[in-house]
C-alpha positions as CSV (number, residue, x, y, z in Angstrom):
1,M,-25.0,28.2,0.0
2,S,-27.9,29.7,1.9
3,G,-27.2,31.7,5.1
4,I,-23.6,32.6,4.2
5,P,-22.8,36.3,4.0
6,G,-21.3,37.6,0.7
7,D,-18.4,39.4,2.3
8,T,-15.0,37.8,3.0
9,G,-12.9,37.6,6.1
10,P,-13.7,36.8,9.7
11,A,-17.5,37.2,9.2
12,E,-17.6,34.7,6.4
13,D,-15.2,32.4,8.3
14,A,-17.6,32.5,11.3
15,A,-20.6,31.7,9.1
16,L,-18.9,28.8,7.4
17,T,-17.6,27.4,10.6
18,R,-21.0,27.4,12.2
19,A,-22.5,25.8,9.2
20,A,-19.8,23.1,9.3
21,Q,-20.4,22.5,13.0
22,A,-24.1,21.9,12.1
23,G,-23.0,19.2,9.7
24,D,-22.7,21.1,6.4
25,I,-19.8,19.3,4.6
26,S,-19.7,21.8,1.8
27,A,-19.1,24.6,4.3
28,L,-16.1,22.7,5.8
29,A,-14.8,22.1,2.3
30,Q,-15.0,25.9,1.6
31,L,-13.2,26.6,4.8
32,L,-10.3,24.3,3.9
33,E,-10.1,25.8,0.4
34,R,-10.1,29.4,1.7
35,H,-7.3,28.6,4.1
36,R,-5.3,26.1,2.0
37,P,-2.5,28.6,1.1
38,G,-1.9,29.6,4.7
39,M,-2.0,25.9,5.9
40,R,0.3,24.8,3.2
41,A,2.7,27.7,4.0
42,V,2.9,26.4,7.6
43,A,3.6,22.9,6.4
44,L,6.4,24.1,4.1
45,S,8.0,26.2,6.7
46,V,8.2,23.3,9.1
47,L,8.9,20.3,6.8
48,G,10.4,22.0,3.7
49,P,9.3,20.9,0.1
50,G,8.4,17.3,-0.4
51,P,5.7,14.6,-0.3
52,D,5.3,14.9,3.4
53,V,3.6,18.3,2.9
54,D,0.7,16.6,1.0
55,D,0.3,14.0,3.7
56,V,0.1,16.6,6.4
57,M,-2.4,18.6,4.5
58,Q,-4.6,15.5,4.1
59,E,-4.2,14.7,7.8
60,A,-5.2,18.2,8.7
61,A,-8.4,17.9,6.6
62,L,-9.4,14.8,8.6
63,V,-8.5,16.4,11.9
64,A,-10.6,19.4,10.9
65,L,-13.5,17.1,10.1
66,R,-13.3,15.4,13.5
67,R,-12.6,18.5,15.5
68,I,-14.5,21.4,13.9
69,V,-17.1,21.2,16.6
70,D,-14.3,22.1,19.1
71,V,-13.7,25.6,17.6
72,R,-15.1,28.1,20.1
73,D,-14.2,31.3,18.2
74,P,-15.5,30.7,14.6
75,E,-13.9,33.9,13.4
76,A,-10.5,32.5,14.4
77,V,-10.9,29.3,12.5
78,G,-7.9,30.3,10.2
79,P,-5.4,30.3,13.1
80,W,-7.0,27.1,14.4
81,L,-6.5,25.3,11.0
82,R,-2.9,26.5,10.8
83,M,-2.3,25.1,14.4
84,V,-3.7,21.8,13.3
85,V,-1.2,21.7,10.4
86,R,1.7,22.7,12.7
87,N,0.8,19.9,15.2
88,S,0.5,17.3,12.4
89,C,4.0,18.4,11.2
90,R,5.4,18.0,14.7
91,T,3.9,14.5,15.0
92,L,5.4,13.5,11.7
93,L,8.8,14.8,12.6
94,R,8.8,13.0,16.0
95,A,7.8,9.7,14.2
96,A,10.6,10.1,11.7
97,Q,13.1,10.1,14.5
98,R,12.1,6.6,15.6
99,V,13.2,3.3,14.1
100,E,9.7,1.8,14.8
101,P,7.0,4.5,14.9
102,K,5.0,4.2,18.1
103,E,3.0,7.4,18.0
104,S,-0.7,7.1,18.7
105,V,-3.5,9.3,17.5
106,P,-3.8,12.2,20.1
107,L,-7.0,12.0,22.0
108,P,-9.1,15.0,22.9
109,S,-8.4,16.7,26.1
110,D,-11.7,15.4,27.6
111,G,-10.5,11.8,27.2
112,G,-13.0,11.0,24.5
113,T,-12.1,9.0,21.5
114,P,-12.3,10.1,17.8
115,E,-15.4,8.0,17.4
116,Q,-17.1,9.6,20.3
117,I,-16.4,13.0,18.8
118,L,-17.9,11.9,15.5
119,Q,-21.0,10.7,17.4
120,T,-21.6,14.2,18.7
121,H,-22.3,15.9,15.4
122,A,-23.8,15.4,12.0
123,L,-20.5,14.9,10.1
124,R,-20.2,11.4,11.5
125,D,-22.4,9.9,8.8
126,W,-20.5,11.5,6.0
127,I,-17.1,10.3,7.2
128,W,-18.3,6.7,7.7
129,E,-19.9,6.7,4.2
130,A,-16.5,7.9,2.8
131,V,-14.7,5.2,4.8
132,E,-17.0,2.5,3.4
133,A,-16.1,3.6,-0.1
134,L,-12.4,2.8,0.4
135,S,-11.0,-0.6,-0.7
136,P,-10.7,-3.2,2.1
137,T,-6.9,-2.9,2.2
138,L,-7.2,0.9,2.8
139,R,-10.3,0.7,5.0
140,L,-8.9,-1.5,7.8
141,P,-5.8,0.6,8.6
142,I,-7.7,3.9,8.5
143,V,-10.4,2.6,10.8
144,L,-7.8,1.2,13.2
145,R,-5.8,4.4,13.2
146,Y,-8.7,6.8,13.8
147,F,-11.5,4.8,15.4
148,S,-10.0,2.1,17.5
149,T,-8.6,2.8,21.0
150,G,-5.9,0.2,21.3
151,I,-4.5,-0.4,17.8
152,T,-3.5,3.1,16.7
153,S,0.3,3.1,16.4
154,Y,1.9,2.2,13.0
155,Q,3.5,-0.9,14.6
156,Q,0.2,-2.1,16.1
157,I,-1.6,-1.6,12.8
158,A,1.2,-3.4,11.0
159,E,0.8,-6.4,13.3
160,A,-3.0,-6.4,13.0
161,C,-2.9,-6.2,9.2
162,S,0.2,-8.5,8.9
163,V,2.1,-6.1,6.7
164,P,5.3,-4.1,7.2
165,V,5.2,-0.7,8.8
166,S,6.2,0.9,5.5
167,T,3.0,-0.6,3.9
168,V,0.9,0.8,6.7
169,R,2.4,4.3,6.0
170,S,1.6,3.9,2.3
171,R,-1.9,2.7,2.8
172,L,-2.7,5.4,5.4
173,S,-1.4,8.0,3.0
174,Q,-3.6,6.7,0.2
175,A,-6.7,6.5,2.4
176,R,-6.2,10.0,3.8
177,S,-5.8,11.3,0.2
178,A,-9.0,9.6,-0.9
179,L,-10.9,10.9,2.2
180,A,-9.6,14.4,1.7
181,H,-10.6,14.4,-1.9
182,T,-14.1,13.2,-1.0
183,L,-14.3,15.9,1.6
184,T,-13.5,18.7,-0.8
185,A,-15.6,17.3,-3.6
186,T,-18.8,16.4,-1.8
187,A,-21.8,18.3,-0.6
188,A,-23.7,17.5,2.6
189,T,-25.7,14.3,2.1
190,A,-27.8,12.2,4.5
191,H,-26.5,8.7,5.2
192,E,-27.3,5.8,7.4
193,D,-27.2,6.7,11.1
194,V,-23.9,5.6,12.5
195,I,-25.1,5.9,16.1
196,R,-27.9,3.4,15.5
197,R,-25.4,1.0,13.9
198,T,-22.9,1.3,16.7
199,E,-25.6,0.9,19.4
200,A,-26.8,-2.3,17.6
201,S,-23.2,-3.7,17.6
202,W,-22.8,-2.9,21.3
203,Q,-26.0,-4.9,21.9
204,E,-24.7,-7.7,19.7
205,V,-21.4,-8.1,21.5
206,R,-23.1,-8.2,24.9
207,E,-25.6,-10.8,23.7
208,T,-22.8,-12.8,22.1
209,L,-20.9,-13.0,25.3
210,A,-24.0,-13.8,27.3
211,A,-24.9,-16.6,24.9
212,A,-21.4,-18.0,25.3
213,E,-21.8,-18.0,29.1
214,R,-25.0,-20.0,28.6
215,G,-23.4,-22.5,26.4
216,E,-25.2,-21.2,23.3
217,F,-22.3,-19.7,21.3
218,D,-22.9,-22.3,18.6
219,K,-26.3,-20.8,17.9
220,V,-24.8,-17.3,17.6
221,V,-22.2,-18.7,15.1
222,R,-24.9,-20.4,13.1
223,D,-27.0,-17.2,13.0
224,R,-24.4,-14.5,12.4
225,Y,-21.4,-16.1,10.9
226,S,-20.9,-17.6,7.4
227,A,-20.6,-21.3,7.1
228,D,-17.1,-20.9,5.7
229,V,-16.0,-18.2,8.2
230,S,-12.2,-17.9,8.6
231,L,-10.5,-17.4,11.9
232,L,-7.1,-15.8,11.6
233,T,-4.4,-14.4,13.8
234,G,-1.3,-12.6,12.6
235,G,-2.6,-12.9,9.1
236,R,-2.5,-16.7,9.2
237,R,-5.7,-18.7,8.9
238,L,-6.1,-21.1,11.8
239,G,-9.4,-22.6,11.0
240,G,-13.1,-22.0,10.7
241,A,-16.3,-22.2,12.7
242,D,-15.2,-25.3,14.7
243,L,-12.1,-23.6,15.9
244,L,-14.0,-20.4,16.8
245,L,-16.4,-22.5,18.9
246,A,-13.5,-24.5,20.5
247,G,-11.5,-21.3,21.3
248,M,-14.5,-19.8,23.1
249,D,-15.1,-23.0,25.0
250,W,-11.4,-23.3,26.0
251,D,-11.4,-19.8,27.4
252,L,-14.6,-20.2,29.4
253,T,-13.5,-23.6,30.8
254,A,-10.3,-22.0,31.9
255,G,-12.2,-19.2,33.7
256,V,-11.3,-16.5,31.2
257,R,-14.0,-13.9,30.6
258,Q,-14.2,-11.1,28.0
259,R,-15.5,-7.6,28.7
260,P,-16.3,-5.2,25.8
261,L,-14.5,-1.9,26.0
262,H,-15.0,-0.3,22.6
263,V,-17.0,-1.0,19.4
264,V,-16.4,0.2,15.9
265,A,-19.3,-0.6,13.5
266,G,-19.4,-0.1,9.8
267,R,-21.4,-1.9,7.2
268,S,-18.5,-4.0,6.0
269,L,-16.2,-3.9,9.0
270,V,-16.8,-4.4,12.8
271,I,-14.2,-4.2,15.6
272,W,-14.9,-5.4,19.1
273,E,-12.1,-4.4,21.5
274,M,-12.2,-6.6,24.6
275,E,-10.6,-6.8,28.0
276,L,-9.6,-10.4,28.9
277,V,-10.2,-11.1,32.6
278,N,-8.1,-14.0,33.7
279,P,-9.0,-16.3,36.7
280,P,-7.4,-15.2,40.0
281,D,-5.4,-18.5,40.2
282,D,-4.0,-18.0,36.7
283,P,-3.6,-14.3,36.1
284,D,-1.3,-14.8,33.1
285,H,-3.4,-17.3,31.2
286,C,-4.3,-14.8,28.4
287,P,-3.0,-11.4,27.3
288,P,-4.8,-8.4,28.8
289,G,-7.0,-7.8,25.8
290,V,-8.1,-8.9,22.3
291,A,-9.7,-7.2,19.4
292,W,-12.1,-9.1,17.2
293,I,-11.6,-7.6,13.7
294,M,-14.5,-8.9,11.6
295,S,-15.5,-8.4,8.0
296,L,-19.1,-8.9,6.8
297,D,-20.4,-10.3,3.6
298,G,-24.2,-10.4,3.0
299,G,-24.8,-9.4,6.6
300,R,-22.8,-12.3,8.0
301,F,-19.3,-12.3,9.5
302,N,-17.1,-14.2,7.1
303,R,-13.7,-13.3,8.5
304,V,-12.6,-13.0,12.1
305,S,-9.0,-11.8,12.8
306,L,-7.9,-11.8,16.5
307,H,-5.3,-9.2,17.6
308,H,-4.1,-9.7,21.2
309,A,-2.8,-6.8,23.2
310,S,0.8,-7.1,24.4
311,R,1.5,-7.7,28.0
312,P,3.1,-4.8,29.8
313,E,6.7,-5.5,30.5
314,S,7.4,-6.5,34.1
315,V,9.4,-4.0,36.1
316,P,12.1,-5.7,38.2
317,A,11.7,-5.4,41.9
318,P,14.1,-2.9,43.5
319,V,17.2,-4.5,45.0
320,A,17.3,-4.0,48.8
321,A,20.2,-1.9,49.9
């Protein structure tokens, strides 16, 4: 690889790290390979021998992909990678102590989302291309886990995918393994611009809601949705385009409005996370939010699965002394 010194140690680590931060996938793959023994030793010391070690190593590779741009001292990338492994181990151990895992993907200290991090550097295109190569059953949980903002815990993903939590764990493990393998096997390659695709989806969700306000949602459905589109919730098919139109009309008539909060846009999977704004005279008409999880076929949405956010539990008023 051009521009990488021939010596080993901190100097080469620094050169590889800078190349990876500039978007060179092969440089990141070399870093992971150089530090694999130390990373694995940390995982073994915390978890002991077993399959969890492989899961943690795969998780660490994905975290490194997302967060390599955050490394401020390129010569210290080895300790940073070992810290990533140690934190992943601790997350796994905390989850194992719970009956129903509720842990969410930790967000960066600046409050940004994993997707926003990906949009700040050239690696974003590679990871999306790798995600697109996954099977649909593996793609949805990995996208929810690492790219959505409100459906990241195992329990939430299980509800959105209508599968048991154990299945979510299994599918995430398989997806991480596939992505980690692709990371270590690939060289940097130019792919379709994810920022452009995401911006187009933001524009589309805004135009869709504006059209619904004007009473033109039926035109949007004709233009962008398949004639045999399926509307689902909880994994159960409720109906097709007629129900999609009726549902939007019911909400608007009741005074409910949707406000887009977050967009995930791939070639085959799009997620719109919305805030549901209820009318003042009926504040509990709808849950606080809904995610439109939509698959595409031939450029048209052919499947829309709605996942509603849970209402926060009400806190009893304090009893007067």
